[in-house]
C-alpha positions as CSV (number, residue, x, y, z in Angstrom):
1,L,13.0,-9.4,25.2
2,R,15.2,-9.5,22.6
3,Y,17.1,-11.2,19.9
4,V,20.3,-12.7,20.5
5,S,22.4,-13.2,17.4
6,M,24.6,-16.6,17.5
7,T,26.7,-15.4,14.5
8,Q,27.8,-12.2,16.9
9,Q,27.8,-13.8,19.9
10,E,27.3,-11.2,21.5
11,V,23.7,-8.4,22.2
12,S,23.9,-5.9,18.9
13,P,24.6,-2.5,19.9
14,D,20.9,-1.7,19.0
15,S,19.4,-4.1,21.5
16,Q,22.0,-2.6,24.1
17,E,20.9,0.9,23.2
18,R,17.4,-0.5,23.9
19,Q,18.0,-1.7,27.0
20,A,19.7,1.4,28.7
21,G,16.8,3.4,27.8
22,F,14.5,0.4,29.4
23,L,16.3,0.4,32.5
24,A,16.7,4.6,32.7
25,A,12.7,4.7,32.0
26,F,12.2,2.2,35.3
27,K,14.9,4.3,37.4
28,A,12.8,7.3,36.3
29,R,9.9,5.8,37.7
30,G,11.4,4.5,40.7
31,L,11.4,1.3,39.7
32,C,13.8,-1.6,40.2
33,A,14.5,-3.6,37.2
34,R,16.2,-6.9,37.5
35,P,18.9,-8.3,35.3
36,E,16.5,-11.3,34.5
37,D,14.1,-8.5,33.5
38,V,16.0,-8.5,30.3
39,V,15.2,-11.9,28.2
40,N,17.8,-12.7,25.4
41,I,15.7,-15.2,23.0
42,L,17.1,-17.0,19.4
43,K,15.8,-16.1,16.7
44,N,14.3,-19.6,16.5
45,A,12.7,-19.7,19.9
46,T,9.0,-20.7,19.4
47,A,6.4,-20.4,21.9
48,E,7.1,-23.4,23.6
49,S,10.9,-22.7,24.0
50,P,11.5,-22.6,28.2
51,A,12.0,-18.6,28.0
52,F,8.8,-17.9,26.1
53,R,7.1,-20.5,28.5
54,R,8.7,-19.3,31.7
55,L,7.9,-15.4,31.1
56,A,4.0,-16.2,29.9
57,S,3.4,-18.4,32.9
58,G,1.4,-17.0,36.0
59,A,4.7,-18.0,38.2
60,A,6.9,-15.8,36.7
61,G,4.8,-12.7,38.3
62,Y,5.1,-10.5,34.6
63,T,1.9,-8.8,33.5
64,A,3.3,-6.9,30.6
65,A,6.8,-7.5,28.0
66,L,8.3,-5.2,25.5
67,C,9.6,-7.7,22.5
68,A,11.9,-6.4,19.6
69,S,9.6,-7.6,17.2
70,T,6.4,-8.5,15.9
71,R,7.5,-12.4,15.8
72,M,8.4,-12.3,19.4
73,A,5.0,-10.9,20.3
74,E,3.4,-13.1,18.6
75,Q,5.6,-16.2,20.0
76,L,4.9,-14.3,23.2
77,A,1.2,-14.5,23.0
78,R,1.2,-18.1,21.9
79,A,2.8,-18.8,25.6
80,A,0.1,-17.0,26.9
81,H,-2.7,-18.1,25.4
82,R,-1.2,-22.1,26.1
83,A,-0.5,-21.4,30.0
84,G,-4.2,-20.0,30.1
85,R,-3.2,-16.4,30.3
86,S,-5.3,-14.1,28.5
87,V,-3.4,-11.2,26.3
88,P,-3.6,-8.3,27.2
89,Q,-5.4,-8.6,30.1
90,D,-3.0,-10.4,32.0
91,L,0.2,-10.0,29.9
92,A,0.4,-6.7,28.2
93,I,2.6,-7.2,25.0
94,H,4.1,-4.1,23.6
95,C,6.5,-4.5,20.5
96,F,8.8,-2.6,17.7
97,Q,7.5,-2.5,14.6
98,G,7.7,-1.3,10.8
99,L,5.1,1.9,10.5
100,R,3.0,-0.3,7.9
101,S,3.4,-3.0,10.3
102,S,-0.4,-5.1,10.7
103,A,0.3,-5.8,14.2
104,P,-2.5,-6.3,17.1
105,F,0.4,-5.2,19.3
106,P,1.1,-1.6,20.8
107,G,4.5,0.0,20.9
108,P,7.2,2.1,19.2
109,A,6.9,2.1,15.1
110,I,9.7,2.6,13.2
111,D,10.5,3.4,9.7
112,F,12.7,1.1,8.4
113,H,12.7,3.0,4.6
114,A,14.0,5.9,6.5
115,I,16.8,3.9,8.2
116,G,17.4,2.4,5.0
117,R,18.0,5.7,3.0
118,E,20.3,6.5,6.2
119,A,22.1,4.1,5.4
120,V,23.2,4.7,2.3
121,R,23.8,8.4,2.7
122,L,26.5,7.2,5.3
123,A,27.9,4.4,2.9
124,S,30.0,7.0,1.1
125,Q,31.3,8.5,4.6
126,P,34.5,7.7,6.1
127,R,34.0,4.8,8.6
128,R,36.5,5.8,11.2
129,P,35.1,7.6,13.3
130,A,31.8,6.0,13.6
131,I,28.8,8.2,13.0
132,I,25.8,7.5,14.4
133,R,22.5,8.6,13.4
134,R,19.5,8.0,15.4
135,I,15.5,7.6,13.5
136,A,13.1,8.8,15.5
137,C,9.8,6.3,16.4
138,T,6.0,7.0,16.7
139,E,3.8,4.9,19.1
140,R,1.3,2.3,17.6
141,K,-1.5,2.1,20.1
């Protein structure tokens, strides 16, 4: 699950890169990921939104989800509970989160302070050609 920006009117480059990693991981395991397995959600979506309800229902066949944020993971967990499913027994939910997050979900933990420090350093660099920096994640279990 990922957010789509109404102001940008497209999926962010960061999200596109995460999707490429997601699809590569599926392929490396010999699994087939369908296009509908990558779901776009609007920022203001709640547990009652059709996308969350569809994913949380047992009928959709999903047993796990990787969410772009803790808020998104919380909304999906609410939708799952309303659909009578238990988290993580029936639906495992992982999410991207900050290092200091207290969310009850496992997933990649990102050092947002390091990202901010790197952004300040990059602000004094020429804009062209684009400079791409990667900040390592750790795994919260």
